Each structure stands twice: as structure tokens, then as C-alpha cells.
C-alpha positions in Angstrom: -205.4 -73.3 -97.0 -202.7 -74.0 -99.7 -200.1 -76.5 -98.9 -196.4 -75.8 -99.1 -196.2 -77.6 -102.4 -199.0 -75.4 -103.8 -197.0 -72.3 -102.8 -193.8 -73.7 -104.4 -195.8 -74.6 -107.5 -196.8 -71.0 -107.9 -193.4 -69.5 -106.9 -191.0 -71.8 -108.8 -192.4 -74.3 -111.3 -188.9 -75.7 -112.1 -188.1 -76.4 -108.4 -191.6 -77.8 -107.9 -191.3 -80.1 -110.9 -187.9 -81.5 -109.9 -189.1 -82.2 -106.3 -192.3 -83.9 -107.6 -190.2 -86.0 -110.1 -188.0 -87.1 -107.2 -191.1 -88.0 -105.1 -192.6 -89.9 -108.0 -189.4 -91.9 -108.5 -189.5 -92.8 -104.8 -193.2 -93.9 -105.2 -192.2 -95.9 -108.3 -189.5 -97.7 -106.2 -192.1 -98.7 -103.7 -191.7 -96.0 -101.1 -194.9 -94.8 -99.6 -195.2 -91.0 -100.0 -198.1 -88.8 -99.0 -196.5 -85.5 -100.0 -196.9 -85.8 -103.8 -198.8 -82.8 -105.1 -201.2 -85.0 -107.1 -203.6 -82.3 -108.4 -200.7 -80.2 -109.9 -198.8 -83.3 -111.1 -201.9 -84.4 -113.0 -202.4 -80.9 -114.4 -198.8 -80.6 -115.5 -198.7 -84.1 -117.1 -201.8 -83.2 -119.1 -200.2 -79.8 -120.1 -197.0 -81.3 -121.3 -198.6 -82.8 -124.4 -200.6 -79.6 -125.2 -197.4 -77.6 -124.8 -195.5 -79.8 -127.2 -198.3 -79.7 -129.7 -198.5 -75.9 -129.5 -194.7 -75.6 -129.9 -194.9 -77.6 -133.1 -197.8 -75.5 -134.4 -195.8 -72.4 -133.6 -192.7 -73.6 -135.4 -194.8 -74.5 -138.4 -196.5 -71.1 -138.3 -193.1 -69.3 -138.2 -191.7 -71.5 -141.0 -194.7 -70.7 -143.3 -194.3 -66.9 -142.6 -190.6 -67.2 -143.4 -191.4 -69.1 -146.6 -193.8 -66.3 -147.6 -191.2 -63.5 -146.8 -188.5 -65.3 -148.8 -190.9 -65.9 -151.7 -192.4 -62.4 -151.8 -189.1 -60.5 -151.4 -186.4 -62.7 -153.0 -183.9 -59.8 -153.3 -184.2 -58.6 -149.7 -180.9 -58.4 -147.9 -182.4 -60.4 -145.0 -183.0 -63.4 -147.2 -180.0 -65.4 -146.0 -181.0 -64.7 -142.4 -184.6 -65.7 -143.1 -183.4 -68.9 -144.7 -181.3 -69.8 -141.6 -184.3 -69.1 -139.4 -186.5 -71.1 -141.6 -184.2 -74.1 -141.4 -184.2 -73.7 -137.6 -188.0 -73.6 -137.4 -188.4 -76.6 -139.6 -185.7 -78.6 -137.6 -187.4 -77.7 -134.3 -190.8 -78.7 -135.6 -189.5 -82.0 -136.8 -187.5 -82.6 -133.6 -190.6 -82.0 -131.4 -193.2 -83.7 -133.6 -194.7 -86.9 -132.5 -197.1 -89.1 -134.5 -200.2 -88.4 -132.4 -199.9 -84.8 -133.3 -200.6 -85.5 -137.0 -204.4 -85.4 -136.6 -204.3 -82.4 -134.3 -202.3 -80.1 -136.6 -204.6 -78.3 -139.0 -202.1 -77.2 -141.6 -204.8 -75.6 -143.7 -205.9 -73.4 -140.8 -202.3 -72.4 -140.0 -201.6 -71.6 -143.7 -204.8 -69.5 -144.0 -204.1 -67.4 -140.9 -200.4 -66.8 -142.0 -201.5 -66.0 -145.5 -204.0 -63.5 -144.4 -201.5 -62.0 -141.9 -198.8 -61.6 -144.6 -201.2 -60.2 -147.3 -202.3 -57.5 -144.8 -198.7 -56.4 -144.4 -197.8 -56.6 -148.1 -200.9 -55.8 -150.1 -201.0 -56.4 -153.8 -199.0 -59.7 -153.5 -200.4 -63.1 -154.5 -200.1 -66.3 -152.6 -201.8 -69.6 -153.2 -205.3 -69.8 -151.7 -204.6 -73.4 -150.5 -201.6 -74.7 -148.7 -199.1 -76.1 -151.3 -197.4 -78.3 -148.7 -198.2 -81.4 -146.7 -197.2 -81.7 -143.1 -194.6 -84.3 -144.2 -193.2 -81.8 -146.7 -192.6 -79.3 -143.9 -191.2 -81.8 -141.5 -188.7 -83.0 -144.2 -187.2 -79.6 -144.1 -186.2 -79.3 -147.8 -186.4 -75.5 -148.1 -185.6 -75.5 -151.8 -188.6 -77.9 -152.5 -190.8 -75.9 -150.2 -190.0 -72.6 -152.0 -190.4 -74.3 -155.4 -193.9 -75.3 -154.4 -194.9 -71.6 -154.3 -196.0 -70.2 -157.7 -193.9 -67.4 -159.2 
């Protein structure tokens, strides 16, 4: 039979997380509590890191797609909009990046998937076969340098 906290976990994750955080603060202050929803707390703590990693990967994916769009269609009226979005994706990736993510981000794999996706949509175009950027290049957010790294 599910406990009340299990039900709350399923119904309202925000309320559940705030209540669990309060309970954990009380435990940390020495108060004895038996109503901490340990299985879900453990699951959520483990998921936090994965979620952040996936967010950074997603921002990098979107940034690379935007770099391709800007590169392949330099005269498109949406270019300025794409540049603003590119800046936002790069800023968000840099803001959420943490050092332990470095070995878990396969930039070559992200690049290859994005390249294939874009070339399916705009056949006849050419893009580099290998990623021309490092993770540090992307996290630095210098859009002019990133665009310059793509061959004309």
C-alpha cells in the first residue's frame, strides 16, 4: 500500500520535494524523523545529476544545430534570431556545466547526430565530417569564432 508521501510524489513533485527538503533539514539539525520518503529521495538525488547532464547535452545539441543553420543559410532573414538563440543556448550550457560532465559529454556523437539530421533536411550541403570545436570552444560562447571554424 503506497504511503501518503508516495501519493504526493506522484501527484505533485514540487510540493513533495519541498516537504522532503524540509524534513531533511530537520534531520540534519538532529531531529529524529521517520517520515522521510527515503526511496524517492535517493532516486531524485541520483536523477538530479543526470538531468543536469542531459540539459547541458541538449543545449549543446541546439547550439550546434543553430551554428549549422546560420552557416548554411547566411542570408536567411531569421539569422539574427538564430544568433540570439545560439547565444542563449551557449550561455545556458556554460551556466549548467560542471567539471564532472566533461568525460560524459561525447561531443563527437552529438555533432554526428546533428550533422546527419541537418543534412537530411538540407541535402546537397556540406558540413565537416568531424566536429571542428572542442567542448571548451562551445562553453566559451564566442559565436564568431565558432562560425569561423566551419569551412566556407
